[in-house]
C-alpha positions as CSV (number, residue, x, y, z in Angstrom):
1,M,6.2,10.2,28.5
2,A,6.5,7.9,25.4
3,R,9.8,6.1,24.9
4,T,11.7,7.3,21.9
5,L,13.7,4.9,19.6
6,S,17.0,5.5,17.8
7,A,17.1,4.8,14.1
8,K,19.3,1.7,14.8
9,Q,16.6,0.4,17.2
10,V,13.8,1.0,14.6
11,L,15.8,-0.9,12.0
12,T,16.0,-4.0,14.3
13,I,12.2,-4.2,14.6
14,K,10.8,-7.4,13.0
15,Y,7.5,-6.9,11.3
16,R,5.2,-9.8,10.3
17,T,4.6,-9.7,6.6
18,I,2.7,-11.6,3.9
19,T,2.9,-11.8,0.1
20,P,-0.4,-12.4,-1.5
21,G,-0.1,-14.6,-4.6
22,G,-2.0,-14.8,-7.9
23,I,-2.8,-11.5,-9.6
24,W,-2.2,-9.6,-6.3
25,A,1.6,-10.4,-6.3
26,D,2.1,-7.8,-9.1
27,C,-0.3,-5.3,-7.6
28,V,0.8,-5.1,-4.0
29,G,3.9,-7.2,-3.4
30,T,4.7,-7.9,0.3
31,I,2.5,-6.2,2.8
32,G,2.1,-6.1,6.6
33,R,0.2,-8.9,8.2
34,S,-1.8,-6.4,10.3
35,G,-2.9,-2.8,9.7
36,V,-5.5,-1.2,7.4
37,I,-6.3,-1.8,3.8
38,F,-8.8,0.5,2.0
39,F,-10.6,-0.5,-1.2
40,W,-12.7,2.1,-3.0
41,G,-14.4,2.5,-6.4
42,N,-17.7,3.3,-8.1
43,S,-20.6,0.8,-8.3
44,G,-20.4,-1.7,-11.1
45,N,-16.6,-1.6,-11.5
46,G,-15.7,-4.9,-9.8
47,K,-15.0,-3.6,-6.3
48,T,-16.6,-6.6,-4.5
49,S,-14.9,-9.0,-6.9
50,A,-11.6,-7.4,-6.2
51,V,-12.1,-7.7,-2.4
52,V,-13.2,-11.3,-2.6
53,S,-10.3,-12.2,-4.9
54,F,-7.9,-10.6,-2.4
55,C,-9.5,-12.5,0.5
56,R,-8.9,-15.7,-1.3
57,E,-5.2,-15.1,-1.5
58,L,-5.1,-14.3,2.2
59,C,-6.9,-17.6,3.0
60,L,-4.5,-19.5,0.8
61,L,-1.7,-18.1,3.0
62,G,-3.5,-19.8,6.0
63,M,-5.2,-16.7,7.3
64,R,-8.7,-16.8,8.6
65,G,-11.1,-14.1,7.6
66,L,-14.6,-12.7,8.4
67,Y,-16.4,-10.7,5.7
68,L,-19.0,-8.3,7.1
69,S,-21.2,-7.9,4.0
70,K,-23.5,-5.1,5.2
71,E,-24.1,-3.7,1.6
72,E,-24.8,-6.8,-0.5
73,G,-25.7,-9.2,2.3
74,V,-25.5,-12.8,1.4
75,D,-27.6,-12.5,-1.8
76,L,-27.4,-14.0,-5.3
77,T,-24.8,-11.6,-6.5
78,M,-22.5,-12.4,-3.6
79,Q,-23.1,-16.1,-4.1
80,Q,-22.0,-15.7,-7.8
81,T,-18.9,-13.8,-6.7
82,L,-18.0,-16.4,-4.2
83,R,-18.5,-19.1,-6.9
84,R,-16.4,-17.2,-9.5
85,F,-13.4,-17.1,-7.2
86,Q,-13.9,-20.6,-5.8
87,M,-14.1,-19.4,-2.3
88,A,-15.5,-22.8,-1.2
89,E,-11.9,-24.0,-1.4
90,C,-11.1,-21.8,1.6
91,G,-13.3,-23.9,3.8
92,N,-13.9,-22.6,7.3
93,R,-11.0,-20.1,6.9
94,F,-13.5,-17.7,5.2
95,Q,-16.7,-16.7,6.9
96,I,-19.3,-14.2,5.7
97,D,-22.1,-12.5,7.6
98,G,-24.6,-10.0,6.3
99,R,-26.4,-9.2,9.5
100,M,-23.7,-8.7,12.1
101,T,-23.4,-5.1,13.5
102,I,-20.0,-3.3,13.7
103,E,-20.4,-3.6,17.5
104,E,-20.8,-7.4,17.2
105,L,-17.8,-7.6,14.9
106,D,-15.8,-5.5,17.4
107,E,-16.7,-8.0,20.2
108,R,-16.0,-11.0,18.0
109,L,-12.5,-9.8,17.0
110,S,-11.6,-9.2,20.6
111,K,-12.0,-12.9,21.4
112,P,-9.0,-15.3,21.5
113,R,-8.4,-17.2,18.3
114,S,-10.7,-14.9,16.3
115,A,-10.2,-14.2,12.6
116,D,-6.9,-12.9,11.3
117,F,-8.5,-10.4,9.0
118,A,-11.9,-8.7,8.7
119,V,-13.6,-7.0,5.8
120,I,-16.1,-4.2,6.5
121,D,-18.2,-3.7,3.4
122,S,-19.1,-0.9,3.2
123,F,-17.6,1.8,5.4
124,Q,-20.6,4.0,4.7
125,Y,-23.1,1.3,5.9
126,T,-21.5,1.2,9.3
127,Q,-22.0,5.0,9.7
128,M,-18.7,5.1,11.7
129,S,-17.1,8.5,12.4
130,Y,-13.4,8.9,11.9
131,K,-13.0,9.0,15.7
132,Q,-14.9,5.6,16.0
133,Y,-12.7,4.2,13.2
134,I,-9.5,5.1,15.1
135,A,-10.8,3.5,18.3
136,F,-11.8,0.4,16.4
137,K,-8.4,0.2,14.7
138,E,-6.5,0.7,18.0
139,R,-8.5,-2.1,19.6
140,H,-7.5,-4.6,16.9
141,R,-3.9,-3.6,16.1
142,N,-3.0,-7.3,15.6
143,K,-5.6,-7.7,12.8
144,L,-5.7,-6.9,9.1
145,L,-8.7,-4.6,8.7
146,I,-10.1,-4.2,5.2
147,F,-12.5,-1.4,4.6
148,V,-14.5,-1.1,1.4
149,S,-15.9,2.3,0.4
150,H,-18.2,4.0,-2.1
151,A,-16.6,6.6,-4.3
152,D,-17.6,10.1,-5.3
153,G,-15.9,10.4,-8.6
154,K,-12.4,9.1,-7.9
155,R,-12.4,10.0,-4.2
156,P,-13.9,8.1,-1.3
157,D,-17.5,9.2,-0.5
158,G,-17.6,11.3,2.6
159,R,-15.2,13.1,4.9
160,A,-14.7,10.2,7.3
161,A,-14.0,7.8,4.4
162,M,-11.4,10.2,3.0
163,K,-9.6,10.3,6.3
164,V,-9.6,6.5,6.6
165,M,-8.2,6.3,3.1
166,Y,-5.3,8.6,4.0
167,D,-4.7,6.6,7.2
168,A,-4.6,3.2,5.4
169,A,-1.2,1.7,4.6
170,L,-2.5,0.0,1.5
171,K,-5.0,1.9,-0.7
172,I,-6.6,0.1,-3.6
173,W,-8.6,1.9,-6.3
174,V,-10.9,-0.3,-8.4
175,E,-12.0,0.9,-11.8
176,G,-13.1,-1.0,-14.9
177,Y,-12.4,-4.4,-13.3
178,K,-8.8,-3.4,-12.6
179,A,-7.2,-2.7,-9.2
180,F,-4.5,-0.1,-8.7
181,S,-2.3,0.1,-5.6
182,K,-2.2,3.7,-4.4
183,G,-0.7,3.2,-1.0
184,R,2.7,2.4,0.6
185,F,2.9,-1.1,-0.8
186,I,3.2,-1.4,-4.6
187,G,4.2,-4.6,-6.5
188,P,6.1,-4.9,-9.7
189,T,3.3,-3.4,-11.8
190,G,1.1,-1.8,-9.2
191,E,-2.0,-3.1,-10.8
192,C,-4.0,-6.2,-11.7
193,T,-7.0,-7.2,-13.7
194,I,-9.9,-8.7,-11.8
195,Y,-12.1,-9.7,-14.8
196,E,-10.4,-9.8,-18.2
197,E,-13.5,-9.5,-20.4
198,G,-15.0,-6.6,-18.4
199,A,-11.6,-4.8,-18.3
200,R,-11.3,-5.1,-22.1
201,R,-14.7,-3.7,-22.6
202,Y,-14.0,-0.8,-20.2
203,W,-10.5,0.2,-21.2
204,G,-10.7,-0.7,-24.8
205,G,-7.1,-1.8,-24.9
206,G,-6.0,1.3,-22.9
207,S,-3.6,1.3,-20.0
208,S,-3.7,2.3,-16.3
209,A,-5.9,4.7,-14.5
210,Q,-4.3,8.1,-13.7
């Protein structure tokens, strides 16, 4: 039988936290150093840019990351995104792979001194079921797992993706080159702009998404 804890015992637990800087400080504030983050949004709204920008802040905090780019691969658009956010400054702390399978990523994350965080882009490309996602998450409870998802309107595309979104501690909706925190961690404003010119064109001086 599982051991229960009193409220007093729960309040004494020390959790490892991080506070991403830059534009993300206002959007998400202080978050757990492990757990699940879920980005979703429609194509052409700056989703990949948002994720890469977020990864940069994690690397600047000294974390080491692995980006599994199953959707875009390591093509010209990804190269341009990496250049836009000056990811070369992260050195070996940021690695990207367009061919690795989810099984290979699973094995790699299980090794000692493996990456602190991993990006899976996109969830749909992995064809993971929700049951497989739960097993993957449980095997890597000490990692920060970032899943990127297609959207169907304003909802994640597919039943499994919907369940992952509900399970994630931090949910980030990307629309019109803005990111909006919809999860349990929300910074002072709960949003940030990924690309100023694109956001101005999209929102036309308007405010937040609903």
